[in-house]
C-alpha positions as CSV (number, residue, x, y, z in Angstrom):
1,M,-166.9,131.7,22.4
2,I,-166.7,131.6,18.3
3,K,-166.4,135.2,16.8
4,Q,-168.1,134.3,12.8
5,L,-171.0,131.8,13.1
6,K,-169.8,129.7,9.0
7,R,-172.1,127.6,6.9
8,V,-172.4,123.5,7.8
9,D,-173.8,120.9,6.2
10,L,-177.6,120.3,6.1
11,P,-179.3,116.9,8.0
12,E,-180.9,115.0,5.9
13,D,-183.7,115.7,8.2
14,L,-183.7,119.5,9.0
15,C,-187.5,119.3,11.9
16,W,-186.0,121.4,15.0
17,W,-182.4,121.4,14.0
18,F,-180.4,123.7,15.0
19,H,-177.1,124.7,13.6
20,P,-174.0,122.8,15.9
21,E,-172.7,126.1,17.1
22,L,-175.7,128.1,18.0
23,H,-175.5,127.4,21.6
24,S,-171.9,128.7,21.8
25,I,-173.0,132.3,20.6
26,D,-176.9,132.1,22.5
27,P,-177.6,134.4,25.5
28,M,-180.2,132.2,25.7
29,T,-178.7,128.7,27.2
30,T,-182.3,127.6,27.6
31,C,-184.7,127.5,24.8
32,D,-188.0,129.7,26.2
33,E,-190.0,129.1,23.0
34,E,-193.3,131.4,25.1
35,R,-191.0,134.0,26.9
36,G,-188.6,134.7,23.5
37,Y,-185.7,137.0,22.8
38,T,-185.8,140.1,24.8
39,T,-184.5,142.7,22.0
40,E,-181.0,142.8,24.0
41,E,-180.5,139.2,23.6
42,W,-181.9,139.3,19.9
43,E,-179.0,141.5,19.7
44,L,-176.9,139.5,21.5
45,L,-176.9,136.9,19.3
46,Q,-176.3,137.9,16.3
47,V,-173.1,140.2,17.5
48,N,-172.0,137.1,18.9
49,G,-172.1,135.0,15.7
50,N,-171.4,138.5,14.0
51,I,-174.2,137.2,11.5
52,D,-177.9,139.6,10.8
53,I,-181.0,136.7,10.6
54,V,-183.6,136.6,9.0
55,I,-186.7,134.7,10.0
56,D,-189.1,133.4,7.5
57,T,-191.9,131.6,8.5
58,S,-193.4,131.8,4.8
59,V,-193.7,128.6,4.3
60,D,-196.5,126.2,5.5
61,L,-195.5,122.9,7.4
62,E,-198.1,121.4,5.4
63,E,-196.0,120.9,2.8
64,I,-192.7,119.7,4.0
65,D,-194.6,117.4,6.9
66,P,-198.3,116.1,5.4
67,N,-198.5,113.5,7.7
68,A,-197.5,116.1,10.7
69,N,-195.1,112.9,12.0
70,G,-192.2,115.4,12.7
71,E,-190.5,114.3,10.2
72,W,-188.0,117.1,7.1
73,K,-187.0,114.8,5.4
74,G,-185.6,115.9,1.9
75,Y,-186.6,118.9,2.5
76,T,-184.5,121.5,1.4
77,P,-185.7,125.4,1.8
78,T,-184.7,128.3,-0.1
79,P,-182.4,130.8,1.5
80,P,-183.6,135.0,1.0
81,S,-179.6,135.2,-1.1
82,P,-176.8,133.0,-1.8
83,E,-175.4,134.3,1.0
84,H,-177.5,133.2,3.7
85,F,-177.2,130.4,5.4
86,L,-180.1,127.7,8.0
87,I,-179.2,127.7,11.2
88,A,-182.5,127.0,12.6
89,A,-185.1,125.0,11.6
90,F,-188.4,124.0,13.5
91,D,-191.6,124.4,14.2
92,T,-194.3,126.0,16.6
93,E,-197.4,125.9,18.6
94,H,-198.5,128.7,17.9
95,W,-197.9,128.6,13.7
96,D,-199.0,126.6,11.2
97,Q,-195.5,127.3,9.4
98,A,-191.7,126.3,9.2
99,V,-189.8,128.8,11.3
100,L,-186.6,129.0,9.5
101,W,-183.6,131.3,10.8
102,W,-181.3,132.7,8.0
103,A,-177.9,134.6,8.9
104,K,-175.6,136.0,6.8
105,E,-172.0,137.4,8.0
106,R,-171.9,140.5,9.2
107,L,-169.5,142.9,6.9
108,S,-166.1,143.7,10.1
109,L,-166.8,147.0,11.2
110,S,-163.5,148.4,9.1
111,V,-165.5,147.2,5.9
112,Q,-168.3,149.0,7.2
113,Q,-166.3,152.3,7.9
114,S,-164.1,151.8,4.4
115,L,-168.3,151.4,2.0
116,K,-169.3,154.4,4.4
117,E,-166.3,156.4,3.3
118,V,-167.1,155.8,-0.7
119,S,-170.3,156.5,-0.8
């Protein structure tokens, strides 16, 4: 298992794209869109990759895929901050928006403790 999920180059078509190392940190070995993650599984996913994940559903699918043909070629999403990197991009039957998972590396526990001591 990897200890830190890192930024990777994105493909030309982001439709149903997942970070190539996501499977190695994901406690759900098979995707069950109907069930989703439990709170514990979601936290374990983030702990396993040493990341914090922000989910963005603010992008309308019509903007990315106006013909509804399942291609997102040329779409370049904007991260919530320069520190965030994309780890998943997909759509669902439940929303008319794209679902983007943005990750940000967690600070190590020693760094977190040091910051607490300074503040």
